[in-house]
C-alpha positions in Angstrom: 16.9 22.7 -31.3 14.9 23.1 -28.1 14.0 20.0 -26.1 10.7 20.2 -24.1 10.6 18.1 -21.0 7.0 18.3 -20.3 6.2 17.2 -16.8 9.8 17.1 -15.6 9.3 19.8 -13.0 6.3 17.8 -11.6 8.2 14.6 -11.5 11.1 16.3 -9.8 8.7 17.8 -7.2 7.2 14.4 -6.6 10.6 12.8 -6.1 11.5 15.5 -3.6 8.3 15.0 -1.6 8.7 11.2 -1.5 12.4 11.4 -0.4 11.3 13.5 2.6 8.8 10.9 3.7 9.8 9.1 6.9 6.8 6.8 7.1 3.6 6.0 5.2 0.4 5.3 7.1 -0.8 1.7 6.6 -4.2 2.9 5.3 -2.4 4.9 2.5 -0.4 1.8 1.5 -3.3 -0.6 1.8 -5.6 1.6 -0.2 -8.8 0.3 -1.9 -7.2 0.1 -5.3 -4.3 -2.0 -4.0 -6.4 -4.3 -1.8 -9.0 -5.0 -4.6 -6.2 -5.8 -7.0 -4.8 -8.6 -4.8 -7.9 -9.9 -3.0 -11.6 -10.3 -3.2 -12.0 -7.4 -0.8 -12.8 -3.8 -1.6 -10.6 -2.2 1.1 -8.3 -3.0 4.0 -11.0 -2.8 6.6 -13.0 -5.5 4.8 -9.9 -7.6 4.6 -9.3 -7.3 8.3 -13.0 -8.0 9.1 -12.8 -11.2 7.0 -9.8 -12.3 9.1 -12.1 -12.7 12.2 -9.7 -10.5 14.3 -11.2 -7.6 16.2 -9.2 -4.6 15.2 -10.2 -1.2 16.5 -6.7 0.3 17.1 -3.1 0.0 16.0 -2.5 -2.0 19.2 -5.2 -4.5 18.2 -3.7 -4.9 14.8 -0.2 -5.4 16.3 -1.6 -8.0 18.7 -2.8 -10.3 15.9 -0.6 -13.5 16.1 1.9 -13.3 13.3 1.5 -16.9 12.1 -2.3 -16.6 11.9 -2.1 -13.4 10.0 0.5 -14.9 7.6 -1.8 -17.8 6.9 -4.8 -15.5 6.3 -2.8 -13.3 3.9 -1.6 -16.4 2.0 -5.1 -17.8 1.7 -6.9 -14.5 0.9 -4.5 -12.5 -1.2 -2.2 -13.1 -4.1 0.8 -12.7 -1.8 2.8 -15.4 -0.1 3.5 -13.3 3.0 2.5 -10.1 4.8 6.0 -8.8 4.1 5.7 -9.4 0.4 2.3 -7.7 0.4 3.7 -4.7 2.2 6.6 -4.4 -0.2 4.3 -4.5 -3.2 2.1 -1.9 -1.6 5.1 0.4 -1.1 6.1 0.0 -4.7 2.5 0.7 -5.8 2.3 3.8 -3.6 5.7 5.1 -4.8 4.7 4.7 -8.5 1.4 6.4 -8.0 2.9 9.3 -6.1 5.8 9.7 -8.5 3.4 9.9 -11.4 0.7 12.1 -9.8 0.0 15.2 -11.8 1.7 13.8 -15.0 -1.3 12.3 -16.7 
């Protein structure tokens, strides 16, 4: 009896690509689908705009006071912390990229 493992090669390729990833850009993690699933905002830029902080660079984002950002995330997303939100975004990203090309 022959067993057909449809999509196994694609899955194996996806796992290999993800395992060679050193970092994931924040905009890839905080993609519109993820942001709209956990907040009333359509994308990360809109979420940041709503925070009232002026962010035009990575340095601007890094300069946001941690406690104020935490409070904003708690009040405006379904997450209890920025760390929790980032972790969920990584899981979402990994799932999406593991399954790409399989559907």
